N, CA, C, O and the ligand as a Tripos MOL2 file, in Angstrom:
@<TRIPOS>MOLECULE
protein
  281   279    71     0     0
PROTEIN
NO_CHARGES

@<TRIPOS>ATOM
      1 N           0.8450   -1.1870    0.0000 N.3       1 MET1
      2 CA          0.0000    0.0000    0.0000 C.3       1 MET1
      3 C           0.8810    1.2370    0.0000 C.2       1 MET1
      4 O           1.7700    1.3640    0.8420 O.2       1 MET1
      5 N           0.6470    2.1460   -0.9300 N.am      2 SER2
      6 CA          1.4100    3.3880   -0.9430 C.3       2 SER2
      7 C           0.4890    4.5520   -0.6230 C.2       2 SER2
      8 O          -0.6960    4.5400   -0.9550 O.2       2 SER2
      9 N           1.0470    5.5350    0.0170 N.am      3 GLN3
     10 CA          0.2960    6.7330    0.3570 C.3       3 GLN3
     11 C           0.6500    7.8340   -0.6270 C.2       3 GLN3
     12 O           1.6940    7.8060   -1.2780 O.2       3 GLN3
     13 N          -0.2490    8.8010   -0.7160 N.am      4 HIS4
     14 CA         -0.0030    9.9460   -1.5800 C.3       4 HIS4
     15 C          -0.0660   11.2320   -0.7840 C.2       4 HIS4
     16 O          -0.9400   11.4180    0.0630 O.2       4 HIS4
     17 N           0.8720   12.1130   -1.0680 N.am      5 VAL5
     18 CA          0.8490   13.4650   -0.5230 C.3       5 VAL5
     19 C           0.7140   14.4050   -1.7080 C.2       5 VAL5
     20 O           1.4300   14.2680   -2.7000 O.2       5 VAL5
     21 N          -0.2070   15.3650   -1.6070 N.am      6 TRP6
     22 CA         -0.4480   16.2960   -2.7110 C.3       6 TRP6
     23 C           0.0950   17.6660   -2.3570 C.2       6 TRP6
     24 O          -0.1320   18.1710   -1.2570 O.2       6 TRP6
     25 N           0.8100   18.2610   -3.2890 N.am      7 VAL7
     26 CA          1.3480   19.6020   -3.0630 C.3       7 VAL7
     27 C           0.8380   20.5310   -4.1570 C.2       7 VAL7
     28 O           0.4550   20.0820   -5.2380 O.2       7 VAL7
     29 N           0.8360   21.8180   -3.8710 N.am      8 GLY8
     30 CA          0.3230   22.8130   -4.8050 C.3       8 GLY8
     31 C           1.2610   23.0620   -5.9630 C.2       8 GLY8
     32 O           2.3970   22.5870   -5.9540 O.2       8 GLY8
     33 N           0.7920   23.8220   -6.9880 N.am      9 PRO9
     34 CA          1.5700   24.0090   -8.2200 C.3       9 PRO9
     35 C           2.9010   24.7110   -8.0120 C.2       9 PRO9
     36 O           3.8220   24.5070   -8.8030 O.2       9 PRO9
     37 N           3.0360   25.5280   -6.9820 N.am     10 ASP10
     38 CA          4.2870   26.2560   -6.7660 C.3      10 ASP10
     39 C           5.0390   25.8080   -5.5210 C.2      10 ASP10
     40 O           6.0370   26.4200   -5.1410 O.2      10 ASP10
     41 N           4.5720   24.7610   -4.8970 N.am     11 ALA11
     42 CA          5.2000   24.3200   -3.6470 C.3      11 ALA11
     43 C           6.5160   23.6070   -3.9350 C.2      11 ALA11
     44 O           6.6190   22.8300   -4.8840 O.2      11 ALA11
     45 N           7.5150   23.8790   -3.1070 N.am     12 THR12
     46 CA          8.7790   23.1500   -3.2110 C.3      12 THR12
     47 C           9.0800   22.3920   -1.9250 C.2      12 THR12
     48 O          10.0450   21.6310   -1.8600 O.2      12 THR12
     49 N           8.2600   22.6000   -0.9060 N.am     13 THR13
     50 CA          8.3990   21.8270    0.3290 C.3      13 THR13
     51 C           7.0260   21.3450    0.7490 C.2      13 THR13
     52 O           6.0110   21.9010    0.3290 O.2      13 THR13
     53 N           6.9910   20.3280    1.5620 N.am     14 TYR14
     54 CA          5.7090   19.8110    2.0350 C.3      14 TYR14
     55 C           5.9050   19.1740    3.4050 C.2      14 TYR14
     56 O           7.0050   18.7690    3.7800 O.2      14 TYR14
     57 N           4.8250   19.1030    4.1170 N.am     15 THR15
     58 CA          4.7970   18.3510    5.3630 C.3      15 THR15
     59 C           3.5410   17.4980    5.3460 C.2      15 THR15
     60 O           2.5240   17.8870    4.7730 O.2      15 THR15
     61 N           3.6140   16.3610    5.9620 N.am     16 ALA16
     62 CA          2.4810   15.4500    5.9790 C.3      16 ALA16
     63 C           2.6300   14.5290    7.1790 C.2      16 ALA16
     64 O           3.6270   14.5610    7.9010 O.2      16 ALA16
     65 N           1.6120   13.7120    7.3660 N.am     17 GLU17
     66 CA          1.6730   12.6940    8.3930 C.3      17 GLU17
     67 C           1.5410   11.3370    7.7300 C.2      17 GLU17
     68 O           0.7340   11.1570    6.8180 O.2      17 GLU17
     69 N           2.3330   10.3870    8.1890 N.am     18 CYS18
     70 CA          2.2790    9.0480    7.6240 C.3      18 CYS18
     71 C           1.0590    8.3210    8.1820 C.2      18 CYS18
     72 O           0.9640    8.0650    9.3820 O.2      18 CYS18
     73 N           0.1290    7.9940    7.2880 N.am     19 GLU19
     74 CA         -1.1020    7.3520    7.7510 C.3      19 GLU19
     75 C          -0.8350    5.9630    8.2900 C.2      19 GLU19
     76 O          -1.4790    5.5270    9.2440 O.2      19 GLU19
     77 N           0.0980    5.2770    7.6930 N.am     20 ALA20
     78 CA          0.4200    3.9370    8.1660 C.3      20 ALA20
     79 C           0.9180    3.9800    9.6060 C.2      20 ALA20
     80 O           0.5820    3.1190   10.4190 O.2      20 ALA20
     81 N           1.7220    4.9910    9.9070 N.am     21 CYS21
     82 CA          2.2100    5.1460   11.2790 C.3      21 CYS21
     83 C           1.0880    5.5910   12.2080 C.2      21 CYS21
     84 O           1.0220    5.1690   13.3620 O.2      21 CYS21
     85 N           0.2030    6.4490   11.6970 N.am     22 LEU22
     86 CA         -0.9060    6.9020   12.5300 C.3      22 LEU22
     87 C          -1.7650    5.7270   12.9760 C.2      22 LEU22
     88 O          -2.3070    5.7250   14.0820 O.2      22 LEU22
     89 N          -1.8830    4.7360   12.1120 N.am     23 TYR23
     90 CA         -2.7180    3.5880   12.4390 C.3      23 TYR23
     91 C          -1.9740    2.5380   13.2450 C.2      23 TYR23
     92 O          -2.5790    1.5930   13.7510 O.2      23 TYR23
     93 N          -0.6730    2.7010   13.3650 N.am     24 ALA24
     94 CA          0.1150    1.7290   14.1210 C.3      24 ALA24
     95 C           0.1550    2.1490   15.5820 C.2      24 ALA24
     96 O           0.6430    3.2280   15.9170 O.2      24 ALA24
     97 N          -0.3490    1.3100   16.4210 N.am     25 ARG25
     98 CA         -0.4910    1.6840   17.8290 C.3      25 ARG25
     99 C           0.8460    1.9810   18.4780 C.2      25 ARG25
    100 O           0.9140    2.7960   19.3980 O.2      25 ARG25
    101 N           1.8920    1.3500   18.0300 N.am     26 GLU26
    102 CA          3.1730    1.5270   18.7170 C.3      26 GLU26
    103 C           3.8560    2.8340   18.3580 C.2      26 GLU26
    104 O           4.9370    3.1240   18.8700 O.2      26 GLU26
    105 N           3.2460    3.6270   17.4870 N.am     27 SER27
    106 CA          3.9050    4.8540   17.0570 C.3      27 SER27
    107 C           2.9580    6.0350   17.1500 C.2      27 SER27
    108 O           2.6460    6.6670   16.1410 O.2      27 SER27
    109 N           2.5120    6.3290   18.3310 N.am     28 LEU28
    110 CA          1.5420    7.4020   18.4990 C.3      28 LEU28
    111 C           2.2050    8.7510   18.7630 C.2      28 LEU28
    112 O           1.5230    9.7750   18.8060 O.2      28 LEU28
    113 N           3.4960    8.7630   18.9350 N.am     29 LEU29
    114 CA          4.1690   10.0400   19.1250 C.3      29 LEU29
    115 C           4.1450   10.8380   17.8330 C.2      29 LEU29
    116 O           4.5410   10.3410   16.7790 O.2      29 LEU29
    117 N           3.6830   12.0680   17.9170 N.am     30 ALA30
    118 CA          3.4870   12.8750   16.7120 C.3      30 ALA30
    119 C           4.7720   13.0280   15.9200 C.2      30 ALA30
    120 O           4.7450   13.0290   14.6890 O.2      30 ALA30
    121 N           5.8920   13.1570   16.6070 N.am     31 LYS31
    122 CA          7.1350   13.3920   15.8840 C.3      31 LYS31
    123 C           7.5230   12.1940   15.0250 C.2      31 LYS31
    124 O           8.3250   12.3250   14.1000 O.2      31 LYS31
    125 N           6.9630   11.0370   15.3240 N.am     32 HIS32
    126 CA          7.3010    9.8450   14.5510 C.3      32 HIS32
    127 C           6.4720    9.7150   13.2820 C.2      32 HIS32
    128 O           6.8760    9.0080   12.3590 O.2      32 HIS32
    129 N           5.3300   10.3760   13.2130 N.am     33 VAL33
    130 CA          4.4870   10.2540   12.0290 C.3      33 VAL33
    131 C           4.6760   11.4360   11.0860 C.2      33 VAL33
    132 O           4.1360   11.4420    9.9790 O.2      33 VAL33
    133 N           5.4420   12.4370   11.5180 N.am     34 HIS34
    134 CA          5.5760   13.6450   10.7300 C.3      34 HIS34
    135 C           6.6030   13.4510    9.6150 C.2      34 HIS34
    136 O           7.6790   12.8910    9.8260 O.2      34 HIS34
    137 N           6.2420   13.9270    8.4300 N.am     35 ILE35
    138 CA          7.1220   13.8180    7.2710 C.3      35 ILE35
    139 C           7.3840   15.2220    6.7400 C.2      35 ILE35
    140 O           6.4590   16.0190    6.5880 O.2      35 ILE35
    141 N           8.6250   15.5120    6.4650 N.am     36 GLN36
    142 CA          8.9710   16.7670    5.8070 C.3      36 GLN36
    143 C           9.8140   16.4360    4.5860 C.2      36 GLN36
    144 O          10.6320   15.5170    4.6220 O.2      36 GLN36
    145 N           9.6170   17.1810    3.5090 N.am     37 GLY37
    146 CA         10.4180   16.9170    2.3290 C.3      37 GLY37
    147 C          10.3670   18.0730    1.3630 C.2      37 GLY37
    148 O           9.7050   19.0840    1.5970 O.2      37 GLY37
    149 N          11.0830   17.8990    0.2730 N.am     38 THR38
    150 CA         11.1230   18.9260   -0.7570 C.3      38 THR38
    151 C          10.8280   18.2850   -2.1090 C.2      38 THR38
    152 O          11.0660   17.0960   -2.3200 O.2      38 THR38
    153 N          10.3010   19.1060   -3.0220 N.am     39 LEU39
    154 CA         10.0270   18.6630   -4.3840 C.3      39 LEU39
    155 C          10.5090   19.7600   -5.3230 C.2      39 LEU39
    156 O          10.1240   20.9210   -5.1780 O.2      39 LEU39
    157 N          11.3510   19.3920   -6.2850 N.am     40 ARG40
    158 CA         11.8480   20.3980   -7.2260 C.3      40 ARG40
    159 C          10.6780   21.0780   -7.9400 C.2      40 ARG40
    160 O           9.6520   20.4520   -8.2060 O.2      40 ARG40
    161 N          10.8430   22.3440   -8.2410 N.am     41 ARG41
    162 CA          9.7610   23.0990   -8.8650 C.3      41 ARG41
    163 C           9.3490   22.5040  -10.2150 C.2      41 ARG41
    164 O           8.1880   22.6140  -10.6090 O.2      41 ARG41
    165 N          10.2810   21.8820  -10.9190 N.am     42 ASP42
    166 CA          9.9590   21.3190  -12.2330 C.3      42 ASP42
    167 C           9.5500   19.8530  -12.1600 C.2      42 ASP42
    168 O           9.3570   19.2110  -13.1920 O.2      42 ASP42
    169 N           9.4170   19.3270  -10.9590 N.am     43 ALA43
    170 CA          9.0420   17.9200  -10.8070 C.3      43 ALA43
    171 C           7.5550   17.7990  -10.4900 C.2      43 ALA43
    172 O           7.0170   18.5710   -9.6960 O.2      43 ALA43
    173 N           6.9010   16.8320  -11.1120 N.am     44 ASP44
    174 CA          5.4760   16.6050  -10.8680 C.3      44 ASP44
    175 C           5.2380   15.4650   -9.8920 C.2      44 ASP44
    176 O           4.1320   15.3070   -9.3760 O.2      44 ASP44
    177 N           6.2480   14.6890   -9.6420 N.am     45 VAL45
    178 CA          6.0760   13.5610   -8.7320 C.3      45 VAL45
    179 C           7.4080   13.2740   -8.0490 C.2      45 VAL45
    180 O           8.4740   13.4580   -8.6370 O.2      45 VAL45
    181 N           7.3340   12.8310   -6.8270 N.am     46 GLY46
    182 CA          8.5340   12.4680   -6.0850 C.3      46 GLY46
    183 C           8.2040   11.3360   -5.1310 C.2      46 GLY46
    184 O           7.0430   10.9550   -4.9770 O.2      46 GLY46
    185 N           9.2330   10.8020   -4.4930 N.am     47 PHE47
    186 CA          9.0350    9.6950   -3.5720 C.3      47 PHE47
    187 C           9.7900    9.9770   -2.2810 C.2      47 PHE47
    188 O          10.8650   10.5760   -2.2900 O.2      47 PHE47
    189 N           9.2200    9.5430   -1.1960 N.am     48 THR48
    190 CA          9.9000    9.6590    0.0790 C.3      48 THR48
    191 C           9.4710    8.4890    0.9540 C.2      48 THR48
    192 O           8.5790    7.7210    0.5940 O.2      48 THR48
    193 N          10.1080    8.3670    2.0840 N.am     49 THR49
    194 CA          9.6900    7.3730    3.0660 C.3      49 THR49
    195 C           9.6370    8.0380    4.4260 C.2      49 THR49
    196 O          10.3690    8.9910    4.6960 O.2      49 THR49
    197 N           8.7720    7.5320    5.2730 N.am     50 CYS50
    198 CA          8.7210    8.0420    6.6310 C.3      50 CYS50
    199 C           9.8640    7.4160    7.4240 C.2      50 CYS50
    200 O          10.6210    6.5930    6.9080 O.2      50 CYS50
    201 N           9.9710    7.8210    8.6810 N.am     51 ARG51
    202 CA         11.0800    7.3290    9.5000 C.3      51 ARG51
    203 C          11.0370    5.8250    9.6910 C.2      51 ARG51
    204 O          12.0630    5.2060    9.9720 O.2      51 ARG51
    205 N           9.8600    5.2280    9.5410 N.am     52 ARG52
    206 CA          9.7490    3.7920    9.7280 C.3      52 ARG52
    207 C           9.7350    3.0600    8.3910 C.2      52 ARG52
    208 O           9.5210    1.8480    8.3560 O.2      52 ARG52
    209 N           9.9580    3.7710    7.2980 N.am     53 GLY53
    210 CA         10.1680    3.1130    6.0220 C.3      53 GLY53
    211 C           8.9430    2.9170    5.1560 C.2      53 GLY53
    212 O           9.0080    2.1880    4.1670 O.2      53 GLY53
    213 N           7.8160    3.5500    5.4960 N.am     54 HIS54
    214 CA          6.6450    3.4510    4.6320 C.3      54 HIS54
    215 C           6.8530    4.3150    3.4030 C.2      54 HIS54
    216 O           7.3180    5.4520    3.4940 O.2      54 HIS54
    217 N           6.5010    3.7590    2.2540 N.am     55 ARG55
    218 CA          6.6820    4.4740    0.9990 C.3      55 ARG55
    219 C           5.5770    5.5060    0.8060 C.2      55 ARG55
    220 O           4.3990    5.2130    1.0110 O.2      55 ARG55
    221 N           5.9670    6.7090    0.4110 N.am     56 ILE56
    222 CA          5.0120    7.7900    0.1980 C.3      56 ILE56
    223 C           5.3010    8.4470   -1.1460 C.2      56 ILE56
    224 O           6.4420    8.7900   -1.4520 O.2      56 ILE56
    225 N           4.2470    8.6160   -1.9430 N.am     57 VAL57
    226 CA          4.3600    9.2390   -3.2520 C.3      57 VAL57
    227 C           3.9160   10.6900   -3.1300 C.2      57 VAL57
    228 O           2.8470   10.9790   -2.5930 O.2      57 VAL57
    229 N           4.7400   11.5900   -3.6300 N.am     58 VAL58
    230 CA          4.4270   13.0180   -3.5920 C.3      58 VAL58
    231 C           4.0010   13.4430   -4.9890 C.2      58 VAL58
    232 O           4.7420   13.2510   -5.9530 O.2      58 VAL58
    233 N           2.8250   14.0120   -5.0980 N.am     59 ARG59
    234 CA          2.3130   14.4250   -6.4090 C.3      59 ARG59
    235 C           1.9360   15.8990   -6.3910 C.2      59 ARG59
    236 O           1.3900   16.4130   -5.4150 O.2      59 ARG59
    237 N           2.2420   16.5560   -7.4940 N.am     60 ARG60
    238 CA          1.9220   17.9740   -7.6170 C.3      60 ARG60
    239 C           0.5670   18.1260   -8.2880 C.2      60 ARG60
    240 O           0.2820   17.4830   -9.2980 O.2      60 ARG60
    241 N          -0.2630   18.9880   -7.7120 N.am     61 ILE61
    242 CA         -1.5940   19.2160   -8.2860 C.3      61 ILE61
    243 C          -1.6730   20.6240   -8.8400 C.2      61 ILE61
    244 O          -0.8420   21.4740   -8.5220 O.2      61 ILE61
    245 N          -2.6740   20.8670   -9.6690 N.am     62 GLY62
    246 CA         -3.0340   22.2200  -10.0510 C.3      62 GLY62
    247 C          -2.2900   22.7890  -11.2260 C.2      62 GLY62
    248 O          -2.6490   23.8590  -11.7190 O.2      62 GLY62
    249 N          -1.2330   22.0910  -11.7050 N.am     63 ARG63
    250 CA         -0.4390   22.6940  -12.7730 C.3      63 ARG63
    251 C          -1.2410   22.8080  -14.0680 C.2      63 ARG63
    252 O          -1.1730   23.8360  -14.7410 O.2      63 ARG63
    253 N          -2.0050   21.7620  -14.4300 N.am     64 ALA64
    254 CA         -2.8180   21.7970  -15.6370 C.3      64 ALA64
    255 C          -3.8760   22.8870  -15.5160 C.2      64 ALA64
    256 O          -4.1660   23.5970  -16.4800 O.2      64 ALA64
    257 N          -4.4470   23.0110  -14.3270 N.am     65 LEU65
    258 CA         -5.4470   24.0300  -14.0860 C.3      65 LEU65
    259 C          -4.8450   25.4310  -14.2530 C.2      65 LEU65
    260 O          -5.4570   26.3110  -14.8590 O.2      65 LEU65
    261 N          -3.6480   25.6220  -13.7120 N.am     66 ALA66
    262 CA         -2.9850   26.9210  -13.8080 C.3      66 ALA66
    263 C          -2.6600   27.2500  -15.2580 C.2      66 ALA66
    264 O          -2.7860   28.4010  -15.6750 O.2      66 ALA66
    265 N          -2.2410   26.2450  -16.0340 N.am     67 ALA67
    266 CA         -1.9040   26.4680  -17.4310 C.3      67 ALA67
    267 C          -3.1590   26.8400  -18.2310 C.2      67 ALA67
    268 O          -3.1040   27.6940  -19.1150 O.2      67 ALA67
    269 N          -4.2800   26.2010  -17.9190 N.am     68 ALA68
    270 CA         -5.5240   26.4540  -18.6490 C.3      68 ALA68
    271 C          -6.0450   27.8560  -18.3800 C.2      68 ALA68
    272 O          -6.7810   28.4090  -19.1970 O.2      68 ALA68
    273 N          -5.6760   28.4320  -17.2560 N.am     69 ALA69
    274 CA         -6.1820   29.7440  -16.8680 C.3      69 ALA69
    275 C          -5.4250   30.8790  -17.5330 C.2      69 ALA69
    276 O          -5.8580   32.0290  -17.4620 O.2      69 ALA69
    277 N          -4.3060   30.5840  -18.1750 N.am     70 ARG70
    278 CA         -3.5100   31.6410  -18.8010 C.3      70 ARG70
    279 C          -4.1750   32.1980  -20.0390 C.2      70 ARG70
    280 O          -3.6310   33.0960  -20.6810 O.2      70 ARG70
    281 ZN          5.1250    5.4520    8.4060 Zn       71 ZN71
@<TRIPOS>BOND
     1     1     2 1
     2     2     3 1
     3     3     4 2
     4     3     5 am
     5     5     6 1
     6     6     7 1
     7     7     8 2
     8     7     9 am
     9     9    10 1
    10    10    11 1
    11    11    12 2
    12    11    13 am
    13    13    14 1
    14    14    15 1
    15    15    16 2
    16    15    17 am
    17    17    18 1
    18    18    19 1
    19    19    20 2
    20    19    21 am
    21    21    22 1
    22    22    23 1
    23    23    24 2
    24    23    25 am
    25    25    26 1
    26    26    27 1
    27    27    28 2
    28    27    29 am
    29    29    30 1
    30    30    31 1
    31    31    32 2
    32    31    33 am
    33    33    34 1
    34    34    35 1
    35    35    36 2
    36    35    37 am
    37    37    38 1
    38    38    39 1
    39    39    40 2
    40    39    41 am
    41    41    42 1
    42    42    43 1
    43    43    44 2
    44    43    45 am
    45    45    46 1
    46    46    47 1
    47    47    48 2
    48    47    49 am
    49    49    50 1
    50    50    51 1
    51    51    52 2
    52    51    53 am
    53    53    54 1
    54    54    55 1
    55    55    56 2
    56    55    57 am
    57    57    58 1
    58    58    59 1
    59    59    60 2
    60    59    61 am
    61    61    62 1
    62    62    63 1
    63    63    64 2
    64    63    65 am
    65    65    66 1
    66    66    67 1
    67    67    68 2
    68    67    69 am
    69    69    70 1
    70    70    71 1
    71    71    72 2
    72    71    73 am
    73    73    74 1
    74    74    75 1
    75    75    76 2
    76    75    77 am
    77    77    78 1
    78    78    79 1
    79    79    80 2
    80    79    81 am
    81    81    82 1
    82    82    83 1
    83    83    84 2
    84    83    85 am
    85    85    86 1
    86    86    87 1
    87    87    88 2
    88    87    89 am
    89    89    90 1
    90    90    91 1
    91    91    92 2
    92    91    93 am
    93    93    94 1
    94    94    95 1
    95    95    96 2
    96    95    97 am
    97    97    98 1
    98    98    99 1
    99    99   100 2
   100    99   101 am
   101   101   102 1
   102   102   103 1
   103   103   104 2
   104   103   105 am
   105   105   106 1
   106   106   107 1
   107   107   108 2
   108   107   109 am
   109   109   110 1
   110   110   111 1
   111   111   112 2
   112   111   113 am
   113   113   114 1
   114   114   115 1
   115   115   116 2
   116   115   117 am
   117   117   118 1
   118   118   119 1
   119   119   120 2
   120   119   121 am
   121   121   122 1
   122   122   123 1
   123   123   124 2
   124   123   125 am
   125   125   126 1
   126   126   127 1
   127   127   128 2
   128   127   129 am
   129   129   130 1
   130   130   131 1
   131   131   132 2
   132   131   133 am
   133   133   134 1
   134   134   135 1
   135   135   136 2
   136   135   137 am
   137   137   138 1
   138   138   139 1
   139   139   140 2
   140   139   141 am
   141   141   142 1
   142   142   143 1
   143   143   144 2
   144   143   145 am
   145   145   146 1
   146   146   147 1
   147   147   148 2
   148   147   149 am
   149   149   150 1
   150   150   151 1
   151   151   152 2
   152   151   153 am
   153   153   154 1
   154   154   155 1
   155   155   156 2
   156   155   157 am
   157   157   158 1
   158   158   159 1
   159   159   160 2
   160   159   161 am
   161   161   162 1
   162   162   163 1
   163   163   164 2
   164   163   165 am
   165   165   166 1
   166   166   167 1
   167   167   168 2
   168   167   169 am
   169   169   170 1
   170   170   171 1
   171   171   172 2
   172   171   173 am
   173   173   174 1
   174   174   175 1
   175   175   176 2
   176   175   177 am
   177   177   178 1
   178   178   179 1
   179   179   180 2
   180   179   181 am
   181   181   182 1
   182   182   183 1
   183   183   184 2
   184   183   185 am
   185   185   186 1
   186   186   187 1
   187   187   188 2
   188   187   189 am
   189   189   190 1
   190   190   191 1
   191   191   192 2
   192   191   193 am
   193   193   194 1
   194   194   195 1
   195   195   196 2
   196   195   197 am
   197   197   198 1
   198   198   199 1
   199   199   200 2
   200   199   201 am
   201   201   202 1
   202   202   203 1
   203   203   204 2
   204   203   205 am
   205   205   206 1
   206   206   207 1
   207   207   208 2
   208   207   209 am
   209   209   210 1
   210   210   211 1
   211   211   212 2
   212   211   213 am
   213   213   214 1
   214   214   215 1
   215   215   216 2
   216   215   217 am
   217   217   218 1
   218   218   219 1
   219   219   220 2
   220   219   221 am
   221   221   222 1
   222   222   223 1
   223   223   224 2
   224   223   225 am
   225   225   226 1
   226   226   227 1
   227   227   228 2
   228   227   229 am
   229   229   230 1
   230   230   231 1
   231   231   232 2
   232   231   233 am
   233   233   234 1
   234   234   235 1
   235   235   236 2
   236   235   237 am
   237   237   238 1
   238   238   239 1
   239   239   240 2
   240   239   241 am
   241   241   242 1
   242   242   243 1
   243   243   244 2
   244   243   245 am
   245   245   246 1
   246   246   247 1
   247   247   248 2
   248   247   249 am
   249   249   250 1
   250   250   251 1
   251   251   252 2
   252   251   253 am
   253   253   254 1
   254   254   255 1
   255   255   256 2
   256   255   257 am
   257   257   258 1
   258   258   259 1
   259   259   260 2
   260   259   261 am
   261   261   262 1
   262   262   263 1
   263   263   264 2
   264   263   265 am
   265   265   266 1
   266   266   267 1
   267   267   268 2
   268   267   269 am
   269   269   270 1
   270   270   271 1
   271   271   272 2
   272   271   273 am
   273   273   274 1
   274   274   275 1
   275   275   276 2
   276   275   277 am
   277   277   278 1
   278   278   279 1
   279   279   280 2
@<TRIPOS>SUBSTRUCTURE
     1 MET1         2 RESIDUE 1 A MET
     2 SER2         6 RESIDUE 1 A SER
     3 GLN3        10 RESIDUE 1 A GLN
     4 HIS4        14 RESIDUE 1 A HIS
     5 VAL5        18 RESIDUE 1 A VAL
     6 TRP6        22 RESIDUE 1 A TRP
     7 VAL7        26 RESIDUE 1 A VAL
     8 GLY8        30 RESIDUE 1 A GLY
     9 PRO9        34 RESIDUE 1 A PRO
    10 ASP10       38 RESIDUE 1 A ASP
    11 ALA11       42 RESIDUE 1 A ALA
    12 THR12       46 RESIDUE 1 A THR
    13 THR13       50 RESIDUE 1 A THR
    14 TYR14       54 RESIDUE 1 A TYR
    15 THR15       58 RESIDUE 1 A THR
    16 ALA16       62 RESIDUE 1 A ALA
    17 GLU17       66 RESIDUE 1 A GLU
    18 CYS18       70 RESIDUE 1 A CYS
    19 GLU19       74 RESIDUE 1 A GLU
    20 ALA20       78 RESIDUE 1 A ALA
    21 CYS21       82 RESIDUE 1 A CYS
    22 LEU22       86 RESIDUE 1 A LEU
    23 TYR23       90 RESIDUE 1 A TYR
    24 ALA24       94 RESIDUE 1 A ALA
    25 ARG25       98 RESIDUE 1 A ARG
    26 GLU26      102 RESIDUE 1 A GLU
    27 SER27      106 RESIDUE 1 A SER
    28 LEU28      110 RESIDUE 1 A LEU
    29 LEU29      114 RESIDUE 1 A LEU
    30 ALA30      118 RESIDUE 1 A ALA
    31 LYS31      122 RESIDUE 1 A LYS
    32 HIS32      126 RESIDUE 1 A HIS
    33 VAL33      130 RESIDUE 1 A VAL
    34 HIS34      134 RESIDUE 1 A HIS
    35 ILE35      138 RESIDUE 1 A ILE
    36 GLN36      142 RESIDUE 1 A GLN
    37 GLY37      146 RESIDUE 1 A GLY
    38 THR38      150 RESIDUE 1 A THR
    39 LEU39      154 RESIDUE 1 A LEU
    40 ARG40      158 RESIDUE 1 A ARG
    41 ARG41      162 RESIDUE 1 A ARG
    42 ASP42      166 RESIDUE 1 A ASP
    43 ALA43      170 RESIDUE 1 A ALA
    44 ASP44      174 RESIDUE 1 A ASP
    45 VAL45      178 RESIDUE 1 A VAL
    46 GLY46      182 RESIDUE 1 A GLY
    47 PHE47      186 RESIDUE 1 A PHE
    48 THR48      190 RESIDUE 1 A THR
    49 THR49      194 RESIDUE 1 A THR
    50 CYS50      198 RESIDUE 1 A CYS
    51 ARG51      202 RESIDUE 1 A ARG
    52 ARG52      206 RESIDUE 1 A ARG
    53 GLY53      210 RESIDUE 1 A GLY
    54 HIS54      214 RESIDUE 1 A HIS
    55 ARG55      218 RESIDUE 1 A ARG
    56 ILE56      222 RESIDUE 1 A ILE
    57 VAL57      226 RESIDUE 1 A VAL
    58 VAL58      230 RESIDUE 1 A VAL
    59 ARG59      234 RESIDUE 1 A ARG
    60 ARG60      238 RESIDUE 1 A ARG
    61 ILE61      242 RESIDUE 1 A ILE
    62 GLY62      246 RESIDUE 1 A GLY
    63 ARG63      250 RESIDUE 1 A ARG
    64 ALA64      254 RESIDUE 1 A ALA
    65 LEU65      258 RESIDUE 1 A LEU
    66 ALA66      262 RESIDUE 1 A ALA
    67 ALA67      266 RESIDUE 1 A ALA
    68 ALA68      270 RESIDUE 1 A ALA
    69 ALA69      274 RESIDUE 1 A ALA
    70 ARG70      278 RESIDUE 1 A ARG
    71 ZN71       281 GROUP 0 **** ****
């Protein structure tokens, strides 16, 4: 199971919480579920893992919408 984190069209950093860790009873400390990362401005997708190794997919939203509005 992979999780997805969505970031805005101009975002280069993101924070999220690992849902897999949130559901794991042994890891209820907030600092253990918190994820911080960066995404290059020209990248539409990236990958990261939480401290316990759960795979997380980072996806950029809104770019097509922003382009259509020009
Ligand atoms: Zn996790």
